[in-house]
C-alpha positions as CSV (number, residue, x, y, z in Angstrom):
1,M,-9.3,25.1,13.6
2,L,-10.4,21.8,15.1
3,H,-8.2,20.5,17.9
4,V,-7.7,16.8,18.6
5,P,-6.5,16.4,22.2
6,I,-4.4,13.9,24.1
7,L,-6.5,11.9,26.6
8,R,-4.7,11.4,29.9
9,A,-6.9,9.0,32.0
10,G,-9.8,10.2,30.0
11,R,-9.1,13.9,30.5
12,S,-8.4,16.1,27.5
13,Y,-4.9,17.7,27.4
14,R,-3.6,20.3,24.9
15,S,0.1,19.9,24.2
16,A,2.4,22.7,23.2
17,D,3.6,20.4,20.4
18,R,0.9,20.0,17.7
19,V,0.9,18.8,14.1
20,V,-1.6,19.9,11.4
21,L,-3.6,17.4,9.4
22,R,-4.4,18.5,5.9
23,D,-7.0,17.7,3.4
24,V,-5.4,15.2,0.9
25,S,-7.3,16.9,-2.0
26,S,-7.0,20.6,-1.2
27,G,-4.2,20.8,1.2
28,T,-6.3,23.0,3.6
29,P,-5.9,22.3,7.3
30,V,-8.4,19.9,8.8
31,A,-7.3,19.8,12.4
32,E,-4.3,20.3,14.7
33,V,-3.4,17.2,16.8
34,S,-1.7,17.5,20.2
35,Q,1.4,15.3,20.4
36,A,2.4,13.1,23.4
37,N,6.0,12.8,24.1
38,P,7.6,9.7,25.7
39,G,8.0,11.4,29.1
40,L,4.3,12.2,29.3
41,I,3.4,8.6,28.3
42,A,5.8,7.1,30.9
43,H,4.3,9.3,33.6
44,D,0.7,8.3,32.8
45,F,1.6,4.6,32.9
46,L,2.3,5.0,36.6
47,G,-1.5,5.1,37.3
48,A,-2.3,2.0,35.2
49,A,-3.0,-0.3,38.1
50,E,-5.6,2.0,39.7
51,R,-7.3,2.5,36.4
52,R,-7.5,-1.2,35.9
53,R,-9.0,-1.6,39.4
54,R,-11.7,1.0,38.7
55,L,-12.7,-0.6,35.4
56,A,-12.7,-4.1,37.0
57,E,-15.3,-2.9,39.6
58,R,-17.8,-2.9,36.8
59,S,-19.5,-6.2,36.0
60,T,-19.1,-7.7,32.6
61,A,-22.8,-7.4,32.1
62,E,-22.6,-3.6,32.8
63,L,-19.7,-3.3,30.3
64,L,-21.5,-5.3,27.6
65,A,-24.6,-3.0,28.1
66,A,-22.3,0.0,27.8
67,C,-20.9,-1.3,24.5
68,R,-24.4,-1.7,23.1
69,R,-25.2,1.9,24.0
70,A,-21.9,3.0,22.6
71,A,-22.7,1.4,19.2
72,T,-25.6,3.7,18.6
73,I,-23.6,6.8,19.9
74,F,-20.6,6.0,17.7
75,A,-22.6,5.4,14.5
76,E,-25.3,8.1,14.9
77,G,-24.7,10.5,17.8
78,E,-22.6,13.5,18.6
79,V,-19.5,13.0,20.8
80,D,-17.1,15.4,22.4
81,L,-14.1,16.1,20.3
82,D,-12.5,18.6,22.6
83,P,-14.6,19.5,25.6
84,D,-12.2,22.3,26.5
85,Q,-13.1,24.1,23.3
86,G,-16.7,23.0,23.4
87,T,-16.4,21.2,20.1
88,R,-18.6,18.2,19.3
89,Q,-18.5,15.8,16.4
90,S,-21.5,14.4,14.5
91,A,-21.3,11.1,12.6
92,E,-21.2,13.0,9.3
93,D,-18.5,15.3,10.6
94,Y,-16.5,12.2,11.6
95,V,-16.8,10.7,8.1
96,C,-15.8,14.0,6.4
97,C,-12.8,14.6,8.6
98,Q,-11.6,11.0,8.3
99,S,-11.9,11.0,4.5
100,A,-10.2,14.4,4.2
101,S,-7.1,13.4,6.3
102,T,-6.7,9.7,5.2
103,G,-7.8,9.8,1.5
104,I,-10.4,7.1,2.2
105,P,-13.6,7.7,0.2
106,R,-16.6,8.6,2.3
107,T,-18.4,5.5,1.1
108,L,-15.7,3.3,2.6
109,C,-15.5,5.4,5.8
110,R,-19.2,4.7,6.3
111,A,-18.7,1.0,5.5
112,N,-15.9,0.8,8.1
113,M,-18.0,2.7,10.6
114,E,-20.6,-0.1,10.3
115,K,-17.9,-2.7,11.2
116,V,-17.1,-0.8,14.4
117,R,-20.7,-0.3,15.2
118,F,-21.4,-4.1,14.7
119,V,-18.6,-5.1,17.1
120,L,-19.8,-2.8,19.8
121,A,-23.4,-3.9,19.4
122,E,-22.5,-7.6,19.3
123,M,-19.8,-7.6,21.9
124,E,-21.2,-10.5,23.8
125,R,-21.1,-12.6,20.7
126,V,-17.5,-11.4,19.9
127,L,-16.4,-12.3,23.4
128,G,-18.1,-15.7,23.0
129,G,-15.8,-16.4,20.1
130,L,-12.7,-15.0,21.7
131,T,-13.2,-16.9,25.0
132,R,-14.7,-20.0,23.2
133,G,-17.9,-19.8,25.2
134,L,-16.5,-19.0,28.7
135,D,-19.1,-18.0,31.3
136,L,-18.2,-14.3,31.4
137,R,-19.0,-14.1,35.1
138,A,-15.5,-15.7,35.5
139,L,-14.2,-12.2,34.7
140,D,-16.2,-10.7,37.6
141,S,-15.4,-13.2,40.4
142,G,-12.1,-14.6,39.0
143,F,-13.6,-18.1,38.5
144,A,-16.7,-19.9,37.3
145,I,-18.0,-23.4,37.3
146,Q,-18.6,-24.5,33.8
147,D,-19.6,-28.0,32.6
148,G,-18.8,-29.2,36.1
149,R,-15.3,-27.8,36.1
150,T,-13.8,-24.8,37.8
151,V,-12.2,-22.4,35.5
152,S,-10.2,-19.3,36.5
153,Y,-8.4,-16.7,34.4
154,L,-5.8,-14.1,35.5
155,A,-5.3,-10.7,33.7
156,Q,-1.7,-10.3,32.4
157,A,-1.6,-6.5,32.2
158,D,-3.1,-3.5,33.8
159,Q,-3.7,-2.0,30.4
160,L,-3.5,-2.8,26.7
161,G,-1.1,-0.7,24.6
162,A,-2.1,-0.3,21.0
163,V,0.0,1.2,18.2
164,L,-2.6,1.8,15.5
165,P,-2.6,2.3,11.7
166,S,-4.2,4.9,9.4
167,N,-5.0,2.5,6.5
168,S,-8.4,1.1,7.4
169,P,-10.7,2.2,10.2
170,G,-12.2,-1.3,10.5
171,V,-9.1,-2.7,12.2
172,H,-10.0,-0.7,15.4
173,A,-12.6,-3.3,16.0
174,L,-9.8,-5.6,17.1
175,W,-8.9,-3.7,20.3
176,I,-12.3,-2.6,21.4
177,P,-13.1,-5.9,23.3
178,A,-10.3,-5.0,25.8
179,I,-12.8,-2.7,27.5
180,A,-15.4,-5.5,27.9
181,L,-12.6,-7.7,29.2
182,K,-11.9,-5.1,31.9
183,V,-8.5,-3.9,30.6
184,P,-8.0,-0.2,30.1
185,L,-6.3,1.2,26.9
186,A,-3.3,3.2,26.0
187,L,-3.9,4.1,22.3
188,R,-1.4,5.6,19.9
189,P,-3.4,6.5,16.7
190,G,-2.1,6.5,13.2
191,R,-0.9,9.9,12.2
192,E,-3.6,10.6,9.6
193,E,-6.4,8.8,11.5
194,P,-6.9,9.9,15.1
195,W,-10.6,10.1,14.4
196,T,-11.8,6.5,14.9
197,P,-10.1,5.6,18.2
198,L,-11.0,8.9,19.8
199,R,-14.6,8.6,18.7
200,I,-14.8,5.0,20.0
201,A,-13.4,6.2,23.4
202,R,-15.8,9.1,23.6
203,A,-18.8,7.0,22.7
204,L,-17.9,4.4,25.3
205,V,-17.4,7.0,28.0
206,A,-20.8,8.6,27.0
207,A,-22.3,5.1,27.4
208,G,-21.0,4.7,30.9
209,V,-17.5,3.3,30.8
210,P,-15.1,5.0,33.3
211,A,-13.3,7.8,31.4
212,E,-10.0,7.0,33.1
213,S,-10.0,3.7,31.1
214,F,-8.7,5.6,28.1
215,G,-5.3,6.9,27.3
216,F,-5.0,8.4,23.8
217,Y,-1.5,9.5,22.7
218,P,-1.0,10.9,19.2
219,G,2.7,11.2,18.5
220,D,5.7,10.0,16.7
221,H,7.6,6.7,16.7
222,A,9.2,7.5,20.0
223,G,5.8,7.6,21.7
224,A,4.8,4.4,20.0
225,T,7.9,2.7,21.2
226,E,7.4,4.0,24.8
227,I,3.9,2.4,24.8
228,L,5.2,-0.9,23.5
229,L,8.1,-1.0,26.0
230,R,6.0,-0.1,29.0
231,S,3.0,-2.3,28.2
232,L,2.9,-5.9,29.6
233,R,0.5,-6.6,26.8
234,S,0.1,-4.6,23.5
235,M,-0.8,-4.9,19.9
236,M,0.8,-3.1,16.9
237,F,0.0,-2.6,13.3
238,G,2.5,-1.8,10.5
239,D,4.4,-3.0,7.5
240,A,7.1,-5.7,7.6
241,A,9.9,-3.3,8.5
242,T,7.9,-1.6,11.3
243,V,6.8,-4.8,13.1
244,A,10.1,-6.7,12.6
245,P,11.7,-5.6,15.9
246,W,8.7,-6.9,17.8
247,V,8.2,-10.2,16.2
248,G,8.7,-13.0,18.8
249,D,8.1,-10.6,21.7
250,G,5.3,-12.4,23.6
251,R,4.1,-9.1,25.1
252,V,3.3,-7.7,21.6
253,Q,0.6,-9.0,19.3
254,V,1.9,-8.1,15.9
255,H,-0.4,-7.3,13.0
256,G,1.8,-7.0,9.9
257,P,1.3,-7.7,6.3
258,G,-1.3,-10.4,5.5
259,W,-0.2,-11.8,2.2
260,S,-3.7,-13.2,2.0
261,K,-4.6,-15.4,-1.0
262,V,-7.3,-17.0,-3.1
263,I,-6.5,-20.6,-3.9
264,L,-8.3,-22.6,-6.6
265,G,-8.2,-26.4,-6.4
266,Q,-7.6,-28.6,-9.4
267,D,-11.2,-29.7,-9.1
268,K,-12.5,-26.2,-9.5
269,V,-10.0,-24.4,-11.7
270,D,-11.6,-25.3,-15.0
271,A,-14.6,-23.3,-13.9
272,W,-12.4,-20.3,-12.9
273,E,-14.7,-17.8,-14.6
274,S,-17.4,-18.5,-12.0
275,Y,-15.1,-17.2,-9.3
276,L,-14.0,-13.9,-10.9
277,D,-16.3,-11.8,-8.7
278,L,-15.0,-13.4,-5.6
279,I,-11.4,-12.9,-6.7
280,V,-11.9,-9.2,-7.6
281,A,-13.7,-8.5,-4.4
282,S,-10.9,-10.2,-2.4
283,I,-8.4,-7.9,-4.0
284,A,-10.3,-4.6,-4.3
285,D,-12.9,-4.3,-1.5
286,N,-12.2,-1.6,1.1
287,G,-9.9,0.0,-1.5
288,G,-7.4,-2.9,-1.2
289,R,-6.0,-1.4,2.0
290,S,-6.5,-4.3,4.5
291,C,-4.3,-7.2,5.5
292,V,-7.3,-9.4,4.6
293,N,-7.3,-8.2,1.0
294,A,-5.8,-10.9,-1.3
295,S,-2.4,-10.1,-2.7
296,G,-2.0,-13.4,-4.3
297,I,-4.1,-15.7,-6.5
298,W,-2.6,-19.2,-6.6
299,V,-3.9,-21.8,-9.1
300,P,-2.8,-25.1,-10.5
301,A,-3.8,-24.3,-14.2
302,H,-5.2,-21.6,-16.5
303,G,-3.0,-19.0,-14.6
304,R,-2.4,-16.6,-17.5
305,A,-6.0,-16.6,-18.6
306,I,-7.2,-16.0,-15.1
307,A,-4.7,-13.2,-14.6
308,D,-5.8,-11.5,-17.8
309,A,-9.5,-11.7,-16.9
310,V,-8.9,-10.3,-13.4
311,A,-6.7,-7.6,-14.8
312,R,-9.5,-6.5,-17.2
313,R,-11.9,-6.3,-14.2
314,L,-9.5,-4.4,-12.0
315,A,-8.6,-1.9,-14.7
316,A,-12.3,-0.9,-14.9
317,I,-12.1,0.5,-11.3
318,E,-11.6,4.3,-11.7
319,A,-10.2,6.8,-9.3
320,R,-13.0,9.2,-8.3
321,P,-13.3,12.2,-6.0
322,L,-13.5,11.2,-2.3
323,D,-17.1,12.4,-2.0
324,D,-18.3,10.5,-5.1
325,P,-20.8,7.8,-4.0
326,E,-19.3,5.4,-6.5
327,A,-15.7,5.9,-5.2
328,R,-13.9,2.6,-4.5
329,L,-10.3,3.7,-4.4
330,A,-8.5,5.5,-1.6
331,A,-6.1,8.3,-2.2
332,F,-2.6,8.5,-0.7
333,P,-2.2,11.2,1.9
334,H,1.4,11.7,0.8
335,P,1.7,11.7,-3.1
336,E,5.4,10.9,-3.0
337,V,4.6,7.5,-1.3
338,A,2.3,6.6,-4.3
339,R,5.1,7.5,-6.7
340,R,7.6,5.4,-4.7
341,V,5.4,2.4,-4.7
342,S,4.8,2.7,-8.5
343,A,8.5,3.1,-9.1
344,F,9.2,0.0,-7.0
345,L,6.7,-2.0,-9.1
346,D,8.3,-0.8,-12.3
347,E,11.8,-1.7,-11.1
348,Q,10.6,-5.2,-10.3
349,L,8.9,-5.6,-13.6
350,R,11.9,-4.5,-15.5
351,R,13.9,-7.3,-14.0
352,G,11.7,-9.8,-15.9
353,G,9.7,-12.8,-14.9
354,A,6.5,-10.7,-14.2
355,T,4.1,-8.7,-16.3
356,D,1.6,-5.9,-15.4
357,L,-1.4,-7.1,-17.2
358,T,-3.6,-4.2,-16.1
359,A,-1.3,-1.8,-18.1
360,A,-2.9,-2.8,-21.4
361,Y,-6.4,-2.0,-20.1
362,R,-5.9,1.1,-17.9
363,G,-5.3,3.6,-20.7
364,T,-3.3,5.8,-18.3
365,E,-0.3,5.7,-16.0
366,R,-0.6,3.8,-12.7
367,V,-0.3,7.1,-10.7
368,V,-3.2,9.5,-11.3
369,E,-4.5,12.7,-9.8
370,V,-8.3,13.2,-9.5
371,G,-9.9,16.0,-7.6
372,G,-6.6,17.1,-6.3
373,A,-5.9,13.7,-4.7
374,T,-3.3,11.2,-5.8
375,F,-4.2,7.5,-6.4
376,L,-2.6,4.3,-7.5
377,L,-4.8,2.4,-10.0
378,P,-5.4,-1.3,-9.4
379,T,-2.5,-3.5,-10.7
380,L,-2.6,-7.2,-11.4
381,V,0.7,-8.9,-12.1
382,W,1.3,-12.3,-13.8
383,C,4.4,-14.0,-12.3
384,D,6.2,-16.6,-14.4
385,E,7.5,-18.3,-11.3
386,P,6.3,-18.6,-7.7
387,G,9.7,-17.4,-6.4
388,H,9.4,-14.0,-8.1
389,P,9.5,-11.1,-5.5
390,L,6.1,-9.8,-6.6
391,A,4.5,-13.1,-5.8
392,A,5.1,-12.3,-2.2
393,T,4.4,-8.6,-2.2
394,E,1.6,-6.7,-0.5
395,L,0.9,-3.0,-1.1
396,L,-1.5,-0.4,0.2
397,F,-3.8,-0.4,-2.8
398,P,-5.6,-3.1,-5.0
399,F,-2.5,-5.1,-6.0
400,A,-2.2,-8.8,-6.5
401,S,-0.1,-11.4,-8.4
402,V,-1.3,-14.5,-10.1
403,V,0.9,-17.6,-9.8
404,E,0.5,-21.0,-11.3
405,V,1.9,-24.0,-9.3
406,P,1.1,-27.7,-9.4
407,Q,-1.4,-28.5,-6.7
408,A,1.0,-31.0,-5.1
409,E,3.5,-28.1,-4.5
410,L,1.1,-25.3,-3.8
411,L,0.8,-25.4,0.0
412,E,4.6,-25.7,0.3
413,R,5.1,-22.6,-1.8
414,I,2.5,-20.1,-0.6
415,G,4.4,-18.8,2.4
416,P,2.8,-16.9,5.3
417,T,-0.9,-16.3,4.7
418,L,-3.2,-14.4,7.0
419,V,-6.3,-15.5,5.2
420,A,-6.6,-18.2,2.5
421,S,-9.9,-18.6,0.7
422,A,-9.6,-22.0,-0.9
423,I,-12.2,-23.0,-3.5
424,T,-12.2,-26.8,-3.6
425,E,-14.3,-29.8,-2.7
426,D,-11.4,-32.1,-2.9
427,P,-11.3,-33.9,0.5
428,Q,-7.6,-34.5,0.3
429,L,-6.7,-30.9,-0.5
430,A,-9.2,-29.7,2.2
431,A,-7.4,-31.9,4.8
432,Q,-4.0,-30.5,3.7
433,L,-5.3,-27.0,4.0
434,M,-6.6,-27.7,7.5
435,T,-3.1,-28.7,8.6
436,C,-1.1,-26.1,6.7
437,R,0.9,-24.0,9.2
438,H,1.3,-21.2,6.7
439,I,-2.4,-20.3,6.9
440,D,-3.7,-18.4,9.9
441,R,-7.4,-18.0,8.9
442,L,-8.9,-20.5,6.5
443,N,-12.1,-20.0,4.4
444,L,-13.1,-23.2,2.7
445,G,-15.4,-22.6,-0.2
446,E,-16.7,-19.4,-1.9
447,V,-15.9,-16.9,0.8
448,P,-13.9,-13.7,-0.1
449,T,-10.7,-13.2,1.9
450,C,-12.0,-9.9,3.2
451,C,-15.2,-11.4,4.6
452,V,-14.5,-11.3,8.3
453,S,-16.6,-12.9,11.1
454,W,-15.6,-10.9,14.2
455,D,-16.3,-13.8,16.5
456,Q,-13.6,-15.7,14.6
457,P,-10.4,-13.8,15.5
458,H,-7.5,-13.8,13.1
459,E,-3.8,-13.0,13.8
460,G,-4.1,-13.7,17.5
461,N,-6.8,-13.9,20.1
462,L,-7.1,-10.8,22.3
463,F,-8.6,-12.7,25.2
464,E,-5.7,-15.2,25.2
465,H,-3.3,-12.3,24.9
466,L,-4.7,-10.5,27.9
467,Y,-5.6,-13.4,30.2
468,R,-4.1,-16.8,31.1
469,R,-5.9,-19.7,32.6
470,R,-4.6,-20.8,36.0
471,A,-5.3,-23.7,38.4
472,F,-7.8,-22.7,41.1
473,Q,-9.3,-24.6,44.0
474,S,-11.3,-23.4,46.9
475,A,-12.4,-25.2,50.1
476,R,-15.8,-23.5,49.7
477,L,-16.4,-25.2,46.4
478,P,-17.2,-28.8,45.7
479,A,-14.4,-30.7,44.0
480,A,-14.6,-30.6,40.2
């Protein structure tokens, strides 16, 4: 059986405690994964400063070049899986293993693989966005003279801790820039998805990044907590309950539910049929598993008609086997979770005030089994009132609600919104959107919520999380 090791300062380690990942369709073992306990993690953190020093010896230009080489290795090459066993992993092996353990169709695995490849290949552009055009030589010498001013930045941590999810491999692109920013990593992968962070680490090492820059610690919640507690800077992904204890902790960049939305302005809502493709893509692309997928459609008029049309489109998306080239839905690794989610929806619907409009078009139950895997079929809910609980619900499959609210009240009612795609040419509404504190990332015009430009960070800026600007003067430099 394949073995997924722990990485301790880049060296593979086989733990006595291992868990088995199983194929979501057949139940057969895919791999055994070594588990890192909190004591092991705490011990490894003692060497963080030295690992940071070794990585900082490399110039930013060298690290950017390594990222470009790693892009090709990650997307096309073979990497070490467990050198102690002599096992290597091709790109196709990676796709097959990831799909089998996570339930993500192979088509979507490949699409997410391209997102990671792009970020590695375009790292200089990504850093340009994160640093807002900083002369990156400032990370080599500690300062730079830019536009006649001296600027200096100081790293706030010897390594970045990251507690990662299993829902969408594309999110791993958010922590990769840490290496180009000269900050080593302590990664705790999602239980079903160790494949992507390990492959990224192996590709970067093969491309010339010091191996000791990577800690990789599969494990349980105790291990995740240990990483968050010991990291001066970290990021974590999870649902609202998981991230709640860390909200407000300045050391932790929290990536929770997105509650992303498509908003139609009064000036565009009469032409709503023109935007159905955008709305459906915002809800269903990437299997509806991302925080940037829309979970709400907010409109000032025609709400029920829009909801019915979107429901009809979503109901046409079928569950297919994971190796089907037409597959668009992800399976649930744990079938009982799919059933609990469906039961939650049914309970909320029974209370009144909301209607599942996809039910009339599905022709089957919401929970289905195809090819041995369990799926939730897309669900579109019409909410009579914006205060209904389902109007502020995000779930791990293509689910969204449609809410009708007068435009004058809309921005006061939408609540936290990671991405808002606002279709309007009304200058007054556009100005209000620009100043709306509920919205983290704003797309003005016909841009789906899930269309991400990686040089425009959302939900926090990794550079600003890892570095702070400080005052700096030197007698050797002319006064700015």
